[in-house]
Steps between C-alpha positions, in 0.01 A plus 500: 500500500622859475361694204756656266351848496749633244372238256138590588579869438652413160187300413284799600706729278447253214123541545428180697176585683521184714840615632356843582203341680745283699707805599193700605352208691827442689552865597150652520443428869829664605447806279139543613602455864767766471260742327230433757728542798634825360168657396260338746230481234396176324374694197815710467716192557328313218536798264866543593564127463371518143722804439800312641446204268457732200829666597667161546379379161623810322840480675569125475804573285669681789491196732857383562569191712849634575344788694266291715211258507173554318329544838733788591455656154119477525501634856721791388261580213205479741668723756592759236144511370365533855737786579404675174132449582550630853676811373222557247214460743664613828223304666556254782189290549381306799350157445308232681712200576858407415367171374221627271573382150821321598419138571136416505579181688643549844816305574478316830790472739619143564336495845169610345520214251552252783218639710280545193282775641386807315554837662204629692306798363661708775851390392421570136369847586810569713731393215314717252517800735871442558552484124321833460716658770822369343403618149400843628825534695696379195337770288647764735858371477716692250509350151870405510461320834165347402632344179796346684272351769250373241770334291661332804213416732208459260673391177767298685787620282854479635719807562706449183188482281352809666828687444480408130136609473548831682848556355651579840770331712399205721593702810249766400238229444555366853485852643175581318340173610604561860376861497179398318424225751568739790271764347229240437527376860479858631189571293337173608578572865340844467194345337481241777504776765227691315280190485536419870 
């Protein structure tokens, strides 16, 4: 059953703490994931996630279902706070793994479920190293390209939603994603050559 988020928002504005807890629980993982992917720091991501939810709570009255879904509205608020934070700090950090702090339980591919074998220590180390390389490369991609790639490839938002969040045309979204992916691939290829 689909949750009527506009009703949940109204309940939050009326002081219903259970409704607020439901909203936070439903959207925390996405907000934290976006903050983490953008900053590369679990500590900063947690702090920024709290800031995002404070901002959401104080701006609940501005949510309008006619202008988009609650998910798009929350993602827009998150993105705006991240951009403001980035401008304030002017600090791009490098982190450990893309998966640190995201999902503590690793999702298995269907073939892995059938075979039922855990990855070897070597495979786990290789995945972790690859994650480090991707996060480091991502931290060197320009902010406008990085946010488009993160929203599409890591947050799995569609082009229309990304256009709403970034307040740019869909064509520009597609262009930024394409350029961001190309830049990320170039940086990873350079890293691969340096390692070999």
